[in-house]
C-alpha positions in Angstrom: 5.0 -16.4 18.0 2.9 -14.5 20.8 0.1 -12.6 18.8 0.7 -9.1 20.3 4.1 -9.4 19.0 3.5 -10.7 15.9 0.4 -7.5 15.4 3.3 -5.4 16.5 5.6 -6.9 13.6 2.7 -6.6 10.9 1.5 -3.5 11.5 5.7 -2.0 12.2 5.7 -3.7 8.5 2.9 -1.6 7.1 4.0 1.8 9.2 7.6 1.5 7.1 6.1 1.1 3.6 3.4 3.6 4.3 6.5 6.0 5.4 8.4 5.3 2.3 5.3 5.4 0.0 4.3 9.2 1.6 7.8 10.6 1.9 9.7 12.9 -0.5 12.8 13.5 1.7 15.7 10.9 1.5 15.8 10.3 5.4 11.8 9.8 5.9 12.7 7.5 2.6 15.1 5.9 4.8 13.4 5.8 8.0 10.3 3.7 6.2 12.7 1.4 4.7 14.9 0.6 8.1 11.5 0.2 10.0 10.4 -2.2 7.2 14.1 -3.9 7.2 14.0 -4.0 11.3 10.3 -5.3 11.6 10.4 -8.6 9.3 13.8 -9.9 10.6 12.1 -11.3 13.8 9.6 -12.8 11.6 12.0 -14.5 9.6 14.1 -16.0 12.2 10.8 -17.2 14.6 11.3 -20.8 13.7 15.0 -20.4 15.4 16.1 -23.1 13.2 20.0 -22.8 11.8 18.9 -22.7 8.5 16.4 -19.9 9.5 18.9 -18.1 11.4 21.6 -18.0 8.2 18.6 -16.5 6.0 17.9 -13.9 9.0 21.7 -12.9 8.9 22.1 -12.7 5.5 19.3 -10.6 5.2 19.9 -8.3 7.5 23.8 -7.7 6.6 22.4 -7.0 2.4 19.2 -4.9 4.1 21.9 -2.8 6.1 24.4 -2.3 3.1 21.9 -0.9 0.8 20.4 1.7 3.4 23.9 2.3 4.2 24.4 3.3 0.2 21.1 4.9 0.4 21.9 7.1 2.8 25.8 7.6 1.7 24.3 8.4 -1.9 21.3 11.2 -1.0 23.9 13.2 1.3 26.6 13.0 -1.2 23.8 14.6 -3.7 22.5 16.9 -0.7 26.1 17.9 -0.1 26.7 18.5 -4.1 23.2 20.2 -4.9 22.1 21.5 -1.9 18.6 19.2 -2.3 17.3 16.4 -0.1 14.1 15.4 -2.3 14.1 12.7 -4.3 12.9 14.7 -7.5 15.9 16.5 -7.5 18.8 13.6 -8.0 20.8 15.6 -10.5 24.7 13.9 -9.5 25.4 11.0 -12.1 27.4 9.3 -9.2 24.5 9.4 -6.5 21.7 8.3 -8.9 23.7 5.4 -10.0 25.0 4.2 -6.2 21.1 5.0 -5.2 19.7 2.6 -7.9 22.5 0.1 -7.5 21.0 0.2 -3.2 17.3 -0.3 -4.7 18.2 -2.8 -7.1 20.1 -4.8 -4.2 17.1 -4.1 -2.2 14.7 -6.2 -4.3 17.4 -8.4 -5.5 17.4 -7.9 -9.0 20.8 -8.9 -11.2 23.6 -8.8 -10.9 22.9 -7.8 -6.7 20.2 -11.2 -6.7 23.0 -13.2 -5.0 21.5 -13.4 -1.7 17.7 -13.8 -3.1 17.4 -17.4 -3.5 20.0 -18.7 -0.4 17.4 -16.2 2.0 14.4 -17.7 0.5 15.8 -20.9 0.7 16.0 -20.3 4.9 12.6 -18.9 5.6 8.9 -21.0 5.8 6.4 -20.0 2.6 4.6 -17.6 4.7 7.5 -15.4 5.5 9.0 -15.9 2.1 5.3 -14.6 0.5 6.0 -11.2 2.6 9.6 -11.2 1.1 9.4 -12.1 -1.9 5.6 -9.2 -2.3 5.5 -6.4 0.7 9.2 -6.2 1.0 9.0 -5.2 -3.0 6.7 -2.2 -2.6 9.1 0.1 -0.6 11.4 0.3 -3.2 10.2 0.1 -5.7 7.8 3.2 -4.6 11.0 4.9 -4.6 12.3 3.5 -8.3 9.5 4.4 -9.3 9.4 8.0 -8.4 13.6 8.4 -8.8 13.4 6.3 -12.6 13.8 10.2 -14.1 17.3 10.6 -13.4 18.6 6.9 -13.8 20.5 6.1 -16.7 18.1 4.2 -19.5 21.3 2.0 -20.5 21.4 1.2 -16.9 18.3 0.4 -16.6 17.8 -1.8 -19.8 21.0 -3.4 -18.3 19.4 -4.3 -15.0 16.5 -5.8 -17.3 17.7 -7.5 -19.3 20.4 -9.4 -16.7 17.6 -10.1 -14.2 15.1 -11.8 -16.7 18.2 -14.0 -18.2 19.5 -15.0 -14.9 15.6 -15.8 -13.6 15.3 -17.9 -16.2 18.9 -19.8 -16.3 18.7 -20.1 -12.5 15.4 -22.0 -11.9 15.9 -24.4 -14.6 17.9 -26.7 -12.2 16.2 -26.0 -9.4 14.1 -29.1 -6.4 13.4 -26.5 -4.5 10.5 -24.5 -4.6 11.3 -21.8 -2.9 14.4 -21.0 -5.1 11.9 -21.9 -7.7 9.9 -18.8 -6.5 13.2 -16.7 -5.7 14.6 -16.9 -9.5 10.8 -16.2 -10.7 10.9 -13.0 -8.5 14.2 -12.0 -10.2 13.2 -12.4 -13.7 9.7 -10.7 -13.2 11.5 -7.7 -11.1 13.3 -7.3 -14.5 10.3 -6.9 -16.7 9.3 -4.7 -14.5 12.4 -2.3 -14.3 12.7 -2.6 -18.3 10.1 -1.2 -18.9 10.4 1.9 -16.1 11.8 4.6 -18.5 8.9 4.1 -21.2 6.1 3.6 -19.5 5.7 3.4 -15.5 2.4 2.7 -15.0 3.2 -0.7 -17.0 6.0 -1.0 -14.2 3.0 -0.7 -11.4 0.7 -2.9 -13.4 3.6 -5.7 -13.6 3.8 -5.6 -10.1 0.4 -5.3 -9.1 -0.2 -9.0 -11.0 3.1 -10.0 -9.8 2.0 -9.8 -6.6 -1.2 -11.9 -6.9 0.2 -14.7 -9.0 3.1 -15.1 -6.6 0.5 -14.9 -3.3 -1.5 -17.6 -4.9 1.5 -19.8 -5.8 2.9 -19.5 -2.2 -0.5 -19.9 -0.7 -1.2 -23.2 -2.7 2.4 -24.5 -1.7 1.2 -23.8 1.7 -1.9 -25.7 1.7 -0.3 -28.6 0.3 2.7 -28.4 2.4 4.7 -28.8 -0.6 8.8 -27.0 -0.7 10.5 -29.7 -3.3 9.4 -30.3 -6.3 9.0 -34.3 -5.4 6.6 -33.5 -2.7 4.6 -31.9 -5.4 4.2 -35.4 -7.1 1.9 -36.3 -3.9 -0.9 -33.3 -4.4 -3.3 -35.1 -7.0 -3.8 -37.7 -4.0 -4.5 -35.0 -1.6 -6.7 -32.5 -4.2 -7.2 -33.1 -7.8 -8.5 -29.5 -8.1 -5.8 -27.8 -6.3 -3.6 -29.3 -8.5 -5.2 -28.3 -11.3 -5.4 -24.6 -10.1 -1.7 -25.6 -9.0 -0.1 -25.8 -13.2 -2.6 -22.8 -14.0 -0.9 -20.4 -11.6 2.7 -21.8 -12.2 2.1 -21.0 -16.0 0.3 -17.9 -15.0 3.5 -16.9 -13.7 5.2 -18.3 -16.9 3.2 -16.2 -19.2 0.8 -18.7 -20.7 -1.9 -17.1 -22.6 -4.6 -17.1 -21.7 -4.2 -16.8 -18.1 -3.2 -13.4 -15.7 0.5 -13.7 -16.4 0.2 -13.2 -20.1 -1.0 -9.8 -19.7 1.9 -7.7 -18.1 4.4 -9.3 -21.0 2.6 -8.5 -23.7 1.8 -5.0 -22.8 5.4 -4.6 -21.9 6.7 -5.9 -25.2 4.3 -3.7 -27.5 5.7 -1.3 -26.0 9.3 -2.0 -25.9 8.2 -2.5 -29.9 6.8 1.6 -29.7 9.7 2.7 -28.6 11.9 1.2 -31.8 13.8 -1.5 -29.5 12.9 -4.5 -31.3 16.3 -6.2 -30.1 15.5 -5.5 -26.4 12.0 -6.7 -26.8 12.7 -10.4 -28.7 15.5 -11.3 -25.6 12.9 -10.5 -23.0 10.4 -13.0 -24.9 13.1 -15.4 -25.6 14.1 -14.7 -21.8 10.0 -15.0 -20.9 10.5 -19.0 -22.7 13.1 -19.7 -20.3 10.9 -19.4 -17.1 7.7 -20.6 -19.1 9.9 -24.2 -19.5 10.9 -24.4 -15.4 7.3 -24.0 -15.2 6.1 -26.2 -17.2 8.9 -28.9 -15.9 7.2 -28.2 -11.9 3.6 -28.9 -13.7 4.9 -32.1 -14.8 6.6 -33.1 -11.8 3.4 -31.8 -10.1 0.5 -34.2 -12.9 2.1 -36.4 -14.6 4.4 -38.5 -12.1 3.9 -40.5 -8.9 6.8 -39.9 -5.4 8.8 -42.5 -6.1 9.3 -41.8 -1.8 8.1 -45.0 0.7 5.9 -42.5 2.6 6.1 -43.8 6.3 3.7 -41.6 8.1 0.6 -40.6 8.3 -0.6 -40.4 5.1 -0.7 -37.1 3.7 -3.9 -36.9 2.0 -5.6 -38.0 5.3 -4.2 -34.9 7.0 -7.1 -32.9 8.3 -5.6 -28.8 7.5 -6.7 -26.1 9.8 -6.0 -23.4 6.8 -8.6 -21.0 5.9 -8.9 -21.8 1.6 -10.7 -18.3 1.0 -7.5 -16.4 0.7 -5.9 -19.0 -1.8 -9.4 -19.2 -3.5 -9.7 -15.4 -4.1 -5.8 -15.3 -4.7 -6.3 -18.1 -7.4 -9.2 -16.9 -9.2 -7.5 -13.6 -9.8 -3.8 -14.8 -10.9 -6.3 -17.1 -13.6 -8.7 -15.0 -14.7 -8.1 -11.4 -15.4 -6.9 -11.3 -18.5 -10.4 -10.5 -20.0 -10.9 -6.9 -18.2 -7.2 -5.8 -19.3 -8.5 -2.6 -21.1 -10.8 -1.7 -17.5 -7.2 -2.4 -15.4 -5.5 -0.6 -17.6 -7.6 2.6 -18.0 -7.8 2.6 -14.3 -4.0 3.0 -13.7 -3.2 5.1 -16.3 
C-alpha cells in the first residue's frame, strides 16, 4: 500500500477514535465511529484476496447495522426526552438499543458471530488493529453511559461472553480464530464489572491490549497462522517460543503473569458486591479459556510438525521485522503483576 494512503488511513483511525472520546453529543460520537469504520475498511481489503474481501464486506455490514441502531436509539431518546447528551440516557428502550449496538460493534456475545469469521480473513497486523484499537471508541461510549444500562443485561452479556469465548476456542485450529474467541471472553470480563467498578473495566481493557498486541506481534514474527505451524517455531527461535508460551498463559490469566491481575481484581470486586455465584461462573469460564491456551502451548513446545517442508527451511529465512515493539509488549504482558497497586492507584 502507498505510504501516503496508509498514513491517511491510520490518521483517520486516530481521528475517529479521538472524536468519539471527546464527544458528549450522540451525533458527534456516531460520526467518530463512522470515520473509524471507513478508515479500517481499505486496510482490511488491501490484499485483494477473496477471503479478505469477504471479511471486509461482513465487517462493513455489521458495523453499518450497529451505527444505524445507535443513530436510531439516540434519535429516539432525543425525541422522547429532548436531550442529545450521552449522560441523559433515561428511556429504557433507547438505552437497551444503544447497549445492543455497542455490543455488536465490539463483538460481545450473543452478538459475536461475525468476529471469528472476520478475523480469519485478515492478516495479522489488521487483526491486531481490529482486536485492540477498534475496541476503544465503543468502550468509551459504554463506560460513559454505563449508569443508564440495565445491570441484569450487563451481567448476562458478560457471563455469556466469557462462556462463549471459552467454549468457542476449544476446537479451533486457526490462531486468528483462537484470538477472536479470546477477545470475546475478555470483553465479557470487562462488561461484567462495569456497573460496579468502571475503573477495573478500563484496567482490564489496558492489560488486554498489551497482552493481545504481544500475541499478534509474536505470531507475525514467527509467520504462524495455524496451530500446526506453531510446532516449527522452536527451530526458528527457541527464546521466542518460550516467551510466546508465557504470553498465551498470561492471556489465560495464570499467575504470576500480568493477565492474572485484572481477573483477580474483578473476582475480588464481585465477591465484595455479594455476587459469589457470578464470580464462581466467571472463574470456571476462565479455566475453560486457560485450557485452550495450554493446548497451544503444548502444540508449540512439546510437539514436532509432521508436515514435510518442501520450501526453504523457515529457520534460515531472514526476517525484516523490527523486534523492538515485540520485546516491549512481551515484557509488559509478562511482568506487570508486581506493580499492580501502583497501576490501580494511577487509574483510580
